[in-house]
C-alpha positions as CSV (number, residue, x, y, z in Angstrom):
1,X,158.3,15.4,-3.7
2,X,161.0,18.0,-3.1
3,X,162.3,17.4,-6.6
4,X,158.9,18.3,-8.2
5,X,158.7,21.4,-6.0
6,X,162.2,22.6,-7.0
7,X,161.3,22.1,-10.7
8,X,158.2,24.3,-10.3
9,X,160.2,27.1,-8.6
10,X,162.9,26.9,-11.3
11,X,160.3,27.1,-14.1
12,X,158.6,30.2,-12.5
13,X,161.9,32.0,-12.2
14,X,162.7,31.3,-15.9
15,X,159.3,32.6,-17.0
16,X,159.6,35.8,-14.9
17,X,163.0,36.5,-16.4
18,X,161.7,35.9,-19.8
19,X,158.8,38.3,-19.2
20,X,161.3,41.0,-18.1
21,X,163.3,40.5,-21.3
22,X,160.1,40.8,-23.4
23,X,159.1,44.0,-21.6
24,X,162.5,45.4,-22.2
25,X,162.4,44.6,-25.9
26,X,158.9,46.2,-26.2
27,X,160.2,49.3,-24.4
28,X,163.2,49.5,-26.7
29,X,160.9,49.1,-29.8
30,X,158.5,51.8,-28.6
31,X,161.5,54.1,-27.9
32,X,162.9,53.6,-31.4
33,X,159.6,54.3,-33.0
34,X,159.0,57.4,-31.0
35,X,162.5,58.8,-31.8
36,X,162.0,58.0,-35.5
37,X,158.6,59.8,-35.6
38,X,159.9,62.8,-33.8
39,X,162.9,63.1,-36.2
40,X,160.7,62.7,-39.2
41,X,158.0,65.2,-38.1
42,X,160.3,67.5,-36.1
43,X,160.6,70.1,-38.8
44,X,156.8,70.3,-39.3
45,X,156.2,70.5,-35.5
46,X,158.7,73.4,-35.3
47,X,157.0,75.3,-38.1
48,X,153.6,74.8,-36.5
49,X,154.8,76.0,-33.1
50,X,156.4,79.1,-34.7
51,X,153.2,79.9,-36.5
52,X,151.2,79.6,-33.3
53,X,153.6,81.8,-31.4
54,X,153.5,84.5,-34.2
55,X,149.6,84.5,-34.2
56,X,149.5,84.7,-30.4
57,X,151.9,87.6,-30.4
58,X,149.8,89.4,-33.1
59,X,146.6,88.8,-31.1
60,X,148.3,90.1,-28.0
61,X,149.4,93.3,-29.8
62,X,145.9,93.8,-31.2
63,X,144.3,93.4,-27.8
64,X,146.7,95.9,-26.2
65,X,146.2,98.4,-29.0
66,X,142.4,98.1,-28.7
67,X,142.6,98.7,-25.0
68,X,144.7,101.8,-25.5
69,X,142.1,103.6,-27.6
């Protein structure tokens, strides 16, 4: 009876360890994909942010000049 119980405990430990390894592999894969996407689209994101900043600055200048008149 004790032998059967010990086999079940051993099997549970193996499956828990296997699950942790699988989660680690998934996390690594997601990280690689995220880094690749950011490197690929990084230039376009920078251009978009710069355009947005310029337009906000222009809008701010317009609102300040309209308030001064």
